[in-house]
N, C-alpha and C positions, 0 to 999 in steps of 0.2 A: 073310032069316032074321033073327029078332030075338034078341038076347042074352037068356040066362036071367036072371031077376031074382036078385039075390043072396039066397042062403039065409040062414038064421040063423047068426050068428057064433058059432064055438066058443070057449069060454074057454081062455086060455093056462095050461098046466100046466108047472111047472118039471120039467126032466129029460126032457121029451118034445120031439120035433122040432116046430117050429111048423107048424101046418096053415094052408094058404092060407085067408086070410080070418079067421084067429084074431086076437083083439084082445089086445095086451099088457096086463098089469095096470096099473092107475093108480099113479103115483109118490106116495109118502107126502107129505103136506103139510109144507112148511117153516115152522117156527115163526117168527112175526114178530119181527124184531130191534127192540129199543127204539131210539128215535131219540136218540142221544147228542149230536148236533150236530157241527159241524165241529171245534170245539176239543177234544172228547173223542177224536175219531179221531186228531188230530195228536199228542196226548199219548201215546196208546197206541202209535203208530208210533215216537216218540222213545224210549219206554221199551224197546220191543223191540230197536231198534238199539243202545241203550246197554248192555242186558244181553248182547247178542251180543259187543260190543267188549270188555266187562269179562271175559267168559268166555275170549275169545281171549288177552287179556293175562295171565290167570292161567295158562293152559296154556303160553304162551310162557315165563313165569318158571319154571315147574316144569321145563320141558325145559332151559332155560338153566342152572338150578342143579343139574342132575343130574350134572355133572362130565364130560360127554362125550356124543356122539351115538351112535346105534346103527345097525348095518348092517341090511340087509333081513332077515337071519336073526334079529335081535333081540339079538345079543350086543354088549356095549359095545365101542366102539373105544378103543384105547389113546390116552391123551393125548399130544400132540406132545412130543417130547423137547426139553428146554431146551438151548440152545446156550451153552456157557461159553467165554469167550475168556480165555486166560491170557497175561499179559505176562511175557516172560522177564526175569528180574532181571539188571541189569548186573553184569558180572564184577567182583569186588572188586579194587581197585587194590593191588598188593603194597606193603607197608610199606617205606620206605627204610631201608637198613641203614647205620648210622653207626658207624665204627670209631674208637674213641678210644684213642690211644696213651698209655699211662701214663708219666708222667715221674717218675723216681725221683730224689729229692734226696740228693745225696751230700755229706757234710760231711768236708772234708779238714782234719786237724789238722796244723799245721806242726811240723816237727821242733824240739825245744827248742834254743834257742841260749843263749849266755851271757846272764846276767841283764841286762835293759835298765836303763839308768840308772846303771850302776856308774860311780863317779867315775873320771875320767881325770886328775885332779889330786890330789896328796898335799900337804896344807897342815897342818903341825903335827907335833909329835913323836908317835911311837907305833909299833906293829907292825900291819901290814895284810896280810891273806891275799889273794893274787892269785886272782881268779875269784869271790871272795866280797865282799871289801871294796873292792877296786880292780880295774881291768881289767889283765889280763896284758899285757906289752909293754915297750917301752923308754922310760925316763923321763930327763928332763934337769933339772938344777938350776943356779942361778947361783952357788952356794957357801954359805959360812956366813951365818947370819942374824944379826940384831942381838942376839939373846939367847944367842949362843954363848959369851960370856965368855972369849974367847981360846982356847977348846979346839978350834975349827974345826967342821967338819960331819962327823958320823959317820953311815955307812950300813952295813947288813949284810943279806945274803940268808940266811934261816934255814930249816932243815927243820921246826922246830917252835918252840914258845915255852917250852921247858924251862929255858933260861938256861945250859945246859951248853955247853962249848966244842965238843963234837962236833956240836951242832945248827947251827954256823955253816958255811955253804956258801962265802961270800965276804964281805969287809968292807973298809972303808977310812976314813981320816980325810983330808978334802980341805980345801983353802983357797981353791979357785977352782971354776970350772965343772966339772961331771962328768956322766957318763951311766951308767945302770945298767939292765940288762935283767932283768926279773923274770918267771919262768914261772908257769904256773897251778899252784896247790898250794903254792907257796913263800910264806914270810912275808917281808915287806920292813920293815926297821926303819930309822927315820931319827931323828936327834937333832941339834938346833942348826943345821939347814939351812934355806935358803930353800925355797919351794914347788917341788915336783917336777911337771913338766908332761909328759904322754905325747906322745912325738914319733914313735913307731913301734910 
């Protein structure tokens, strides 16, 4: 048995199932590419790679400058909290307390005594107040002086210098040594005598 010769081929229609023996439509012709040579192809490849890298750099900078990444839902994630370390200040050293004891200066005035420098020697005629002109106490003389003119040595203890007889406490005319005690406030009168020296 011989196979049947192929019948006429049916044209291919889009949308219909292909029929056995149908011929697909021919492909449209591809326009001829101009021959740019090897150098033009390499430059075009470098420009393509460079543009891609620059675009990636710009996108990365925009993401990095956005202030934070986003989660899958699109909401911004909070920035990480900053950690602050505080150093405890040293406790202040208490100030030293200094107690100063005040010193009060006390001036003590001594009790008044009899006048310093009062003479303890009576040399010459006159009337002397004990405690003012001479020191009170007991005086001694050697007797009449050279200018007595034979009248001897006269002495007297007086209450005052009025010259009246009632002012005389005691008196005497001596020709030799003699002692007289004169108290404070009394007047001592001497005439024609040698110097009187305080002996007690």
